[in-house]
BAVEX-410880 format. One record per residue (C-alpha): residue number from 1; residue in one letter; x, z, y. Coordinates in Angstrom, 1 decimal, always signed. Each point is the difference from the previous one (the first is absolute). Layout:
REM BAVEX-410880
NUM; A; X; Z; Y
...
REM end
This chain:
REM BAVEX-410880
1; M; +119.8; +72.5; +108.8
2; M; -2.2; +3.0; -0.6
3; K; +1.2; +0.3; -3.6
4; F; +3.6; +0.0; +1.2
5; F; -0.8; +2.6; +2.7
6; S; -1.7; +2.2; -2.6
7; K; +3.2; +0.2; -2.0
8; I; +2.0; +1.3; +2.9
9; K; +0.8; +3.7; -0.2
10; L; -1.9; +2.4; +2.3
11; Q; +3.2; +1.0; +1.9
12; T; +0.8; -3.6; +0.7
13; K; -3.5; -0.7; +1.1
14; I; +0.0; +2.9; +2.4
15; L; +3.4; -1.1; +1.4
16; L; -1.2; -3.6; +0.4
17; L; -3.3; +1.0; +1.5
18; G; +1.6; +2.5; +2.3
19; G; +2.7; -2.5; +1.0
20; V; -2.5; -2.8; +0.8
21; I; -2.2; +2.3; +2.0
22; L; +3.0; +1.4; +1.8
23; I; +1.4; -3.4; +0.8
24; L; -3.3; -1.2; +1.3
25; A; -0.5; +3.1; +2.1
26; I; +3.5; -0.2; +1.4
27; S; -0.3; -3.7; +0.6
28; V; -3.4; +0.3; +1.8
29; G; +1.1; +3.1; +1.8
30; G; +3.3; -1.6; +1.0
31; V; -1.8; -3.1; +1.4
32; V; -2.4; +2.2; +1.9
33; I; +2.8; +2.2; +1.4
34; L; +2.1; -3.0; +0.9
35; R; -2.8; -1.6; +1.8
36; I; -0.7; +3.3; +1.9
37; V; +3.7; +0.1; +0.9
38; D; +0.0; -3.6; +1.1
39; T; -3.1; +0.6; +2.1
40; Y; +1.5; +3.1; +1.5
41; F; +3.2; -1.7; +1.1
42; N; -1.9; -3.1; +1.2
43; D; -1.9; +2.5; +2.2
44; I; +3.3; +1.5; +1.2
45; A; +1.2; -3.5; +0.8
46; L; -3.1; -0.9; +1.9
47; N; +0.2; +3.3; +1.9
48; R; +3.6; -0.9; +1.0
49; G; -1.0; -3.5; +1.0
50; N; -3.0; +1.2; +2.0
51; H; +2.2; +2.6; +1.7
52; A; +2.6; -2.7; +0.9
53; M; -2.7; -2.3; +1.1
54; S; -1.5; +2.6; +2.3
55; E; +3.4; +0.6; +1.4
56; I; +0.9; -3.6; +0.8
57; I; -3.3; -1.6; +0.8
58; N; -0.4; +2.1; +3.2
59; Q; +3.5; -0.7; +1.3
60; P; -0.2; -2.3; +3.2
61; L; +3.3; -1.5; -0.9
62; V; -1.7; -1.8; -3.0
63; A; -2.5; -2.0; +2.1
64; Q; +2.6; -0.5; +2.8
65; S; +2.5; -1.4; -2.5
66; L; -2.6; -2.4; -1.4
67; I; -1.0; -1.2; +3.5
68; N; +3.5; -0.2; +1.3
69; P; +2.4; -0.3; -2.9
70; T; +3.3; +0.4; +1.9
71; L; +3.2; +1.0; -1.7
72; E; -0.1; +3.5; +1.5
73; N; -3.6; +0.6; -1.1
74; S; +0.8; -1.3; -3.4
75; K; +3.0; +2.4; -0.4
76; E; -2.1; +3.0; +1.2
77; L; -2.9; -1.0; -2.4
78; V; +2.5; -0.2; -2.9
79; N; +1.4; +3.4; +0.8
80; L; -3.6; +1.4; +0.4
81; T; -1.1; -1.3; -3.4
82; N; +3.1; +1.2; -1.8
83; I; -0.5; +3.5; +1.4
84; I; -3.7; +0.1; -1.0
85; Q; +0.8; -1.6; -3.4
86; R; +2.6; +2.8; -0.8
87; A; -2.3; +2.7; +1.3
88; S; -3.0; -1.1; -1.9
89; I; +1.9; -0.9; -3.2
90; V; -1.3; -3.5; -0.3
91; D; +2.0; -3.0; -1.3
92; F; -0.8; -2.4; +2.9
93; I; -1.7; -0.5; +3.3
94; V; -0.4; -3.6; +1.0
95; I; -1.4; -1.1; +3.3
96; I; -1.2; -3.7; +0.2
97; D; -1.4; -2.1; +2.8
98; M; -3.0; -2.2; -0.3
99; D; +2.1; -2.8; -1.5
100; G; +1.1; +2.3; -2.8
101; I; +3.6; +0.3; +1.2
102; R; +1.7; +3.3; -0.7
103; L; +1.3; +2.0; +2.9
104; T; +1.2; +2.9; -2.2
105; H; +1.1; +0.3; -3.6
106; P; +2.2; +2.4; -2.0
107; N; +2.2; -3.0; -0.8
108; P; +1.2; -1.4; +3.4
109; N; +0.5; -3.4; -1.6
110; K; -3.8; -0.2; -0.5
111; I; -0.8; +0.5; +3.8
112; G; -1.2; -3.2; +1.6
113; L; -1.2; -1.4; -3.3
114; L; -3.6; -0.6; -1.1
115; V; -1.6; +2.9; -1.7
116; E; -0.6; -0.4; -3.8
117; G; -3.0; +0.9; -2.2
118; D; -3.4; -1.4; -0.7
119; D; -1.8; +3.1; +1.5
120; V; +1.0; -0.5; +3.6
121; S; -2.6; -2.4; +1.3
122; D; -2.8; +2.5; +0.5
123; V; +2.0; +2.1; +2.5
124; F; +0.0; -2.9; +2.4
125; L; -3.8; +0.2; +0.0
126; G; +0.2; +3.6; +1.4
127; K; -0.5; +1.7; -3.3
128; S; +1.6; +3.3; -1.1
129; Y; +0.5; +0.2; -3.8
130; I; +2.2; +1.1; -2.9
131; S; +1.3; -2.3; -2.8
132; T; +2.6; -0.2; -2.7
133; A; +2.0; -3.1; +0.0
134; A; +3.5; -1.4; -0.5
135; G; +2.3; -0.4; +3.1
136; T; +3.7; -0.3; +0.6
137; L; +0.6; +3.6; -1.2
138; G; -2.1; -0.5; -3.1
139; R; -3.5; +1.0; -0.9
140; S; -1.2; +2.6; +2.6
141; L; -2.9; +2.0; +1.2
142; R; -0.6; -1.5; +3.4
143; L; -2.1; +1.2; +3.0
144; F; -1.1; -2.5; +2.6
145; E; -1.0; +0.8; +3.6
146; P; -0.6; -2.4; +2.9
147; V; +1.7; +0.6; +3.4
148; Y; -2.0; -0.5; +3.2
149; N; +0.9; -0.5; +3.6
150; G; -3.3; +1.1; +1.5
151; K; -2.6; -1.9; -1.9
152; Q; +2.4; -2.8; -1.0
153; Q; +1.8; +0.2; -3.4
154; V; +3.7; -0.8; +0.5
155; G; +1.4; +0.8; -3.5
156; A; -0.1; +2.4; -2.9
157; V; +1.8; +2.8; -1.7
158; I; +0.8; +0.0; -3.7
159; I; +1.1; +3.3; -1.6
160; G; +0.9; +0.1; -3.6
161; I; +1.3; +2.1; -2.9
162; T; +1.3; -1.9; -3.0
163; V; -1.5; +0.6; -3.5
164; E; +3.5; +0.8; -1.2
165; S; +0.2; +2.9; +2.5
166; I; -3.4; +1.3; -1.1
167; S; +1.1; -0.2; -3.6
168; L; +3.2; +1.9; +0.7
169; M; -2.0; +2.8; +1.7
170; A; -2.4; +0.1; -3.0
171; A; +2.9; +0.0; -2.5
172; K; +1.0; +3.4; +1.2
173; I; -3.4; +1.2; -1.3
174; Y; -0.2; -2.3; -3.0
175; M; +3.0; +1.4; -1.8
176; P; -1.1; +3.6; -0.1
177; I; -3.4; -1.1; -1.1
178; M; +1.5; -2.1; -2.8
179; Y; +2.2; +2.9; -1.1
180; F; -3.0; +2.3; +0.0
181; L; -2.0; -2.5; -2.1
182; A; +2.9; -0.3; -2.4
183; F; +0.2; +3.8; -0.3
184; I; -3.7; +0.1; -0.7
185; L; +0.4; -2.7; -2.7
186; C; +2.8; +2.0; -1.7
187; V; -2.0; +3.3; +0.1
188; T; -3.1; -1.8; -1.4
189; V; +1.9; -1.6; -2.8
190; V; +1.5; +3.4; -1.0
191; S; -3.4; +1.7; +0.3
192; T; -1.6; -2.8; -2.1
193; V; +2.6; +0.4; -2.7
194; Y; -0.6; +3.8; -0.1
195; L; -3.8; -0.5; +0.1
196; A; +0.2; -2.5; -2.9
197; K; +2.1; +2.4; -2.1
198; H; -2.2; +2.9; +0.8
199; I; -3.1; -1.9; -1.0
200; K; +1.6; -1.1; -3.2
201; K; +0.9; +3.7; -0.7
202; I; -3.6; +1.0; +0.6
203; L; -1.2; -2.8; -2.4
204; N; +2.5; +1.1; -2.7
205; N; +1.9; -3.2; +0.5
206; L; -3.0; -2.0; -1.1
207; E; -0.8; -3.4; +1.5
208; P; -3.5; -0.7; +1.4
209; H; -0.9; -2.4; -2.8
210; E; +1.1; +2.7; -2.5
211; I; -2.2; +2.6; +1.8
212; A; -2.9; -2.4; +0.0
213; R; +0.4; -0.7; -3.7
214; M; +0.2; +3.7; -0.8
215; L; -3.1; +0.6; +2.1
216; E; -1.9; -2.7; -1.8
217; E; +1.2; +1.5; -3.3
218; K; -1.1; +3.5; +1.1
219; N; -3.4; -1.3; +1.1
220; S; -0.4; -1.8; -3.3
221; M; +1.0; +3.1; -1.9
222; F; -2.4; +2.2; +1.9
223; R; -2.8; -2.4; -0.6
224; T; +0.5; -0.4; -3.7
225; V; +1.3; +3.4; -1.1
226; K; -2.5; +2.0; -2.0
227; E; +1.0; +3.4; +1.4
228; G; -1.7; +1.0; +3.3
229; V; +2.4; +0.5; +2.9
230; I; -0.8; +1.8; +3.3
231; V; +2.5; +0.8; +2.8
232; I; -0.8; +2.1; +3.0
233; N; +2.0; +0.6; +3.2
234; T; +0.8; +3.3; +1.6
235; S; -3.3; +0.0; +1.8
236; G; -1.9; -0.1; -3.2
237; Y; -1.2; -3.6; +0.4
238; I; +0.2; -2.6; -2.8
239; S; +2.8; -2.5; +0.7
240; L; -0.2; -1.7; -3.4
241; I; -2.5; -0.3; -2.8
242; N; -0.1; -2.6; -2.8
243; D; -3.0; -1.7; -1.6
244; A; +0.3; +2.2; -3.1
245; A; -0.3; +3.2; +2.0
246; K; -3.1; -1.4; +1.9
247; R; -1.5; -1.0; -3.3
248; I; +0.7; +3.4; -1.8
249; L; -1.2; +2.0; +3.0
250; G; -3.0; -2.3; +0.7
251; L; +1.2; -0.9; +3.5
252; D; -0.2; -3.8; -0.3
253; N; -2.8; -0.2; +2.5
254; R; +1.3; +2.7; +2.4
255; I; +3.6; -1.0; +0.6
256; E; +1.1; -3.5; +0.8
257; G; +3.6; -1.2; -0.4
258; N; +3.0; +1.7; -1.6
259; F; +2.5; +0.7; +2.8
260; F; -0.8; +1.9; +3.2
261; Q; +2.3; +0.4; +3.0
262; Q; -2.5; +2.1; +2.1
263; N; -1.9; +3.2; -0.7
264; I; -3.3; -1.4; -1.4
265; Y; -0.9; +1.7; -3.3
266; K; +0.4; +3.8; -0.3
267; I; +0.9; +0.9; -3.6
268; D; -2.3; +3.1; +0.1
269; D; -3.0; -2.2; +0.9
270; Y; +0.4; -2.0; -3.3
271; L; +1.8; +2.4; -2.4
272; A; -0.7; +3.6; +0.9
273; N; +2.2; +1.6; -2.7
274; S; +2.9; -2.5; +0.1
275; R; +2.6; +2.9; +0.8
276; L; +2.2; -2.6; +1.6
277; E; +0.3; +1.9; +3.2
278; D; +0.8; +3.2; -1.9
279; V; +2.8; -1.8; -1.9
280; M; +1.3; -1.4; +3.3
281; K; +0.2; +3.5; +1.5
282; S; +1.5; +1.7; -3.0
283; Q; +2.3; -3.0; -0.8
284; M; -0.5; +0.8; -3.7
285; P; -1.1; -2.8; -2.3
286; E; -2.9; +0.5; -2.5
287; Y; +0.1; -2.0; -3.2
288; D; -2.6; -0.8; -2.7
289; S; -2.8; +1.9; +1.7
290; E; -3.4; -0.6; -1.3
291; Q; -2.8; -0.5; +2.5
292; K; -3.7; -0.7; -0.4
293; L; -1.7; -2.4; +2.3
294; D; -3.8; +0.0; -0.7
295; N; +0.0; -1.5; -3.5
296; T; +3.6; -1.2; +0.1
297; I; +3.0; +1.9; -1.2
298; I; +3.3; -1.0; +1.4
299; I; +3.6; +1.1; -0.6
300; T; +1.9; +0.0; +3.2
301; N; +3.5; +0.5; +1.3
302; R; +0.5; +1.1; +3.6
303; V; +3.3; -0.1; +1.8
304; P; +1.2; +0.4; +3.6
305; L; +1.6; -3.0; +1.7
306; I; +3.3; +1.1; +1.5
307; V; +2.2; -2.4; +2.0
308; K; +3.4; +1.2; +1.2
309; G; -1.0; +3.6; -0.5
310; K; -3.3; -0.3; +1.9
311; V; -3.5; +0.0; -1.5
312; V; -1.8; -3.2; +1.0
313; G; -3.0; +0.2; -2.2
314; A; -1.2; +0.6; -3.6
315; M; -0.9; -2.3; -2.9
316; A; -2.3; +0.4; -3.0
317; T; +0.0; -2.2; -3.1
318; F; -2.8; +0.5; -2.5
319; R; -1.7; -1.6; -3.0
320; D; -3.5; +0.1; -1.3
321; M; +0.4; +2.0; -3.2
322; T; -3.6; -0.3; -1.3
323; E; +0.5; -3.1; -2.0
324; L; +3.4; +1.1; -1.2
325; R; -1.4; +3.3; -1.2
326; K; -2.8; -1.8; -1.8
327; L; +2.5; -2.2; -1.7
328; A; +2.1; +3.1; -0.9
329; E; -3.2; +1.6; -1.4
330; R; -0.6; -3.0; -2.2
331; L; +3.6; +0.1; -1.2
332; T; -0.5; +3.7; -0.7
333; G; -3.1; -0.9; -2.0
334; V; +1.9; -2.5; -2.0
335; K; +2.7; +2.7; -0.6
336; R; -2.7; +2.3; -1.2
337; Y; -1.2; -2.7; -2.5
338; L; +3.5; -0.5; -1.2
339; E; +0.3; +3.7; -0.5
340; A; -3.2; +0.1; -1.9
341; L; +1.1; -2.9; -2.2
342; R; +3.3; +1.8; -0.7
343; V; -1.8; +3.2; -0.9
344; Q; -2.5; -1.8; -2.2
345; Q; +2.9; -2.0; -1.7
346; H; +2.0; +3.2; -0.6
347; D; -3.1; +1.8; -1.4
348; F; -1.0; -2.9; -2.1
349; S; +3.6; -0.3; -1.3
350; N; +0.0; +3.7; -1.0
351; K; -3.3; -0.3; -1.8
352; M; +1.1; -3.1; -1.8
353; H; +3.1; +1.7; -1.2
354; V; -2.1; +2.9; -1.5
355; I; -2.4; -2.5; -1.7
356; H; +2.9; -2.0; -1.4
357; G; +1.7; +3.2; -1.3
358; L; -3.2; +1.2; -1.7
359; F; -0.6; -3.4; -1.5
360; S; +3.6; -0.4; -1.2
361; T; -0.2; +3.4; -1.8
362; Q; -3.4; -1.0; -1.4
363; N; -1.5; +3.1; +1.5
364; Y; -3.4; -1.6; +0.3
365; S; -2.0; +3.2; +0.4
366; D; +2.0; +1.1; +3.0
367; L; -0.1; -3.5; +1.3
368; G; -3.7; -0.1; -0.1
369; D; -0.3; +3.4; +1.7
370; Y; +2.4; -1.2; +2.8
371; L; -1.9; -3.2; +0.6
372; N; -3.3; +1.9; +0.2
373; E; +1.6; +2.4; +2.5
374; L; +1.2; -3.0; +2.1
375; M; -3.4; -1.7; -0.1
376; Y; -1.7; +3.2; +1.1
377; E; +2.5; +0.6; +2.8
378; L; -0.2; -3.6; +1.2
379; N; -3.7; -0.1; -0.2
380; E; -0.5; +3.2; +1.9
381; E; +2.4; -1.0; +2.8
382; E; -1.2; -3.6; +0.2
383; Y; -3.6; +0.9; +0.0
384; S; +0.3; +2.7; +2.6
385; L; +1.9; -2.1; +2.6
386; T; -1.6; -3.4; -0.9
387; A; -3.5; +1.5; +0.4
388; S; +0.8; +1.7; +3.3
389; V; +2.5; -2.3; +1.7
390; K; -1.1; -3.6; +0.2
391; D; +2.8; -1.3; +2.3
392; P; +2.6; -1.5; -2.4
393; I; +2.9; +0.7; +2.4
394; L; -0.8; +3.7; +0.4
395; Q; -1.0; +0.3; -3.7
396; S; +3.2; -1.4; -1.4
397; Y; +2.1; +2.1; +2.3
398; L; -1.8; +3.3; -1.0
399; H; +0.5; -1.0; -3.7
400; S; +3.7; -0.4; +0.7
401; K; +0.2; +3.4; +1.6
402; L; -1.7; +1.6; -3.1
403; R; +2.7; -1.5; -2.2
404; H; +2.8; +0.9; +2.4
405; A; -1.3; +3.6; +0.0
406; N; +0.2; +0.1; -3.8
407; E; +3.6; -1.2; +0.2
408; L; +0.8; +2.8; +2.5
409; G; -1.9; +2.6; -1.9
410; V; -2.4; +0.5; +2.9
411; N; -3.6; +0.8; -0.7
412; L; -1.8; -2.5; +2.3
413; D; -3.7; +0.4; +0.4
414; I; -1.8; -2.8; +1.8
415; D; -3.6; +0.9; +0.8
416; I; -2.2; -2.8; +1.4
417; H; -3.3; +1.4; +1.2
418; N; -1.6; -3.3; +1.1
419; N; +0.6; -3.6; -0.9
420; I; +2.7; -1.7; +2.0
421; D; -1.2; -3.6; +0.5
422; V; +2.2; -3.1; +0.3
423; I; +1.8; -0.2; +3.3
424; D; -0.3; -3.5; +1.3
425; N; +2.8; +0.3; +2.6
426; K; +3.1; +0.1; -2.2
427; S; +2.1; +1.2; +2.9
428; I; -2.1; +3.2; +0.2
429; A; +0.3; +0.4; -3.8
430; Y; +3.8; -0.3; +0.2
431; S; -0.1; +2.6; +2.9
432; L; -2.0; +2.4; -2.2
433; V; +2.4; -0.5; -2.9
434; T; +2.9; +0.8; +2.4
435; L; -1.8; +3.0; +1.4
436; L; -0.9; +1.5; -3.4
437; G; +3.3; -0.9; -1.5
438; N; +2.0; +1.9; +2.6
439; L; -2.2; +3.1; -0.3
440; I; +0.1; +0.0; -3.9
441; N; +3.7; -0.6; +0.0
442; N; +0.5; +2.9; +2.4
443; A; -2.1; +2.2; -2.3
444; F; +2.1; -1.1; -3.0
445; D; +3.2; +0.9; +1.9
446; A; -1.6; +3.4; +0.9
447; V; -0.6; +1.0; -3.7
448; A; +3.1; -1.6; -1.5
449; N; +1.8; +3.4; -0.4
450; E; -3.0; +2.1; -0.6
451; D; -1.2; +1.5; -3.3
452; A; -3.6; -1.0; +0.7
453; K; +0.0; -3.7; +1.0
454; D; -3.6; -0.6; +1.1
455; V; -1.1; -2.7; +2.4
456; T; -3.6; -0.6; +0.8
457; V; -1.4; -3.1; +1.7
458; I; -3.7; +0.1; +1.2
459; M; -1.7; -3.0; +1.5
460; S; -3.6; -0.1; +1.2
461; L; -2.4; -1.8; +2.4
462; H; -1.9; +2.4; +2.2
463; E; -2.1; -0.6; +3.1
464; G; +1.7; -3.4; +0.8
465; Q; +3.5; +1.3; -0.6
466; L; +2.6; -0.6; -2.7
467; L; +1.4; +3.4; -0.8
468; C; +3.3; +0.4; -1.9
469; M; +1.7; +3.3; -0.9
470; I; +3.3; +0.4; -1.8
471; E; +1.1; +3.5; -1.1
472; D; +3.1; +1.1; -1.8
473; S; +1.2; +3.3; -1.6
474; G; +3.3; +0.0; +1.8
475; K; +1.4; +2.6; +2.4
476; G; -1.8; -1.4; +3.0
477; I; +1.4; -0.4; +3.5
478; N; +0.9; +2.6; +2.6
479; P; -2.9; +0.0; +2.6
480; D; +2.6; -0.3; +2.7
481; D; +1.1; -3.4; -1.4
482; L; -3.5; -1.5; -0.1
483; D; +0.4; -1.6; +3.4
484; K; +3.4; -1.3; -0.8
485; I; -0.9; -1.9; -3.2
486; M; -1.9; -2.6; +2.0
487; N; +3.1; -0.9; +2.0
488; K; +1.8; -3.2; -1.1
489; G; +3.1; +0.7; -2.1
490; Y; -0.7; +3.8; -0.5
491; S; +0.5; +1.1; -3.5
492; S; +1.2; +3.1; -1.8
493; K; +1.3; -2.2; -2.9
494; G; +3.0; -1.4; +1.9
495; E; +1.0; -2.9; +2.2
496; G; -1.7; -3.4; -0.4
497; R; -3.4; +1.6; -0.9
498; G; -3.0; +1.1; +2.0
499; Y; -1.7; -3.4; +0.6
500; G; -2.9; +0.4; -2.4
501; L; -2.3; +2.1; +2.3
502; Y; +1.1; -2.1; +2.9
503; I; -1.2; -3.1; -1.7
504; I; -3.2; +1.8; -1.0
505; L; -0.7; +0.9; +3.6
506; N; +0.4; -3.6; +1.0
507; I; -2.5; -1.2; -2.6
508; L; -2.5; +2.7; +1.0
509; S; +0.4; -0.9; +3.6
510; E; -0.9; -3.6; -0.8
511; L; -2.9; +1.0; -2.2
512; N; -1.1; +2.7; +2.5
513; G; +0.5; +2.6; -2.6
514; K; +0.9; +3.7; +0.1
515; I; +2.4; +2.2; -2.0
516; S; +0.1; +3.8; -0.5
517; F; +2.3; +2.3; -1.9
518; D; -0.6; +3.1; -2.1
519; S; +2.9; +2.2; -1.0
520; G; +0.1; +3.6; -1.3
521; K; -3.2; +0.1; -2.0
522; K; -0.4; -0.4; -3.8
523; A; +1.5; -3.4; +0.1
524; G; +3.6; -0.2; +1.1
525; F; -0.8; -2.7; +2.5
526; G; -3.1; -2.1; +0.8
527; V; -0.5; -3.1; +2.0
528; S; -3.5; -1.2; +1.0
529; I; -0.7; -3.6; +1.2
530; Q; -3.2; -1.1; +1.7
531; I; -0.6; -3.7; +0.8
532; P; -3.3; -1.6; +1.2
533; Q; -1.5; -2.3; -2.7
534; K; -0.8; -2.7; +2.6
535; N; +3.8; -0.4; +0.6
536; I; +0.6; -0.7; -3.7
537; W; -3.0; -1.9; -1.3
REM end
């Protein structure tokens, strides 16, 4: 039954429910009203009967006719009862003697006959009472009153109004009431149909089970999605927050639940720089904004929530970018290795071509000189870097940059003042490769079109700090642009560039490092990096 009911459309359910409630209400209300009407007209009938009884019971002719039932007294008694009956609007006035013989009756043929009804006996005992019983005129409401001659009872008076007469009086009220209830039924049915359609419109023509399923899917999505989601209302209170948001923001133990209908958690108390209220006021969305929360970096999108042209809140979706950036740095490190292999392969191929050419022409003297030159060059480079840089990742990358510099015709001088030990945390090693790679590549780009293509890299350990300085002989940077170069996407080299220094700043932020720039001195442009050794080793 419940399964069948659940398949019925919402509009049908509302109509059925409204119809059942309305029918029950009208039925109960109708019964109550009809009973009130019946009681009212019964009271009217009793009042008429009591009025007629008071009129006739005190007439001397009644007792006199019962004591001395002459023909003349009987005629006068009949006339008297007829007059009072018509005046009081009752159906009958019957006078009986102590033997139950009628002296008066609306039907003359019943006069002189024994009174009918099983409710008569008590009146001969001198009792006054009211009953409902069947008589010659049908079922009637009957009033009984004994008649006395002095202290002796000589008969009784029975005054009655038939149930049919009472019903006819009530019917004059019943019909308007029934018409009114029918009108209410029609109005309610029309209103229920309109309400059902209005509710369906509000619910976008969705059925309750469809809404329930969508809500379950929404809840499941919010619980499992990796992106954090926070929604606030117009008062600045959190109305929705998913598990990922609580985990990223560290609010698992401070906020219970995901959905809130009341103003419980103020967004500023948990996320001071959310900017959600600013977005709500300006109605301008903000996309791909980076935000640092303690040691966590998130990328967030903030949008106002607008329903039918009215702002009802604001929403932020965000993702923890720390792990993603670390992965990107590792991929960048791999790219550097591939670049180094490519340079070494190209350099090796060129040298092998020279050796093959000298050997083919049997120019052994020049071949020997060339091999000695290669051995001296390799030994000098290998010995210098191998002796100073013990970390294999950093060492191999610096070798690749020397060979890349030779390819580009750049004079790259790498000066290592202290030994650089093996870095146990490979992620940090990748970060250093990314950091140095971006700076050295920027320096290569700066001297690409210069006559003097000099780039110097100096690394040293001093007072617990790793110091790195990269200088080039390029044209330098306008001092007015020094603040702009740290902005994501800013570059003087065209669109799609300008992310190198932005990545460097993120790495330095993670390693608690510092950066400074020097432009306008002997070197075209200089960058100095300072990182605490404890954050590397």
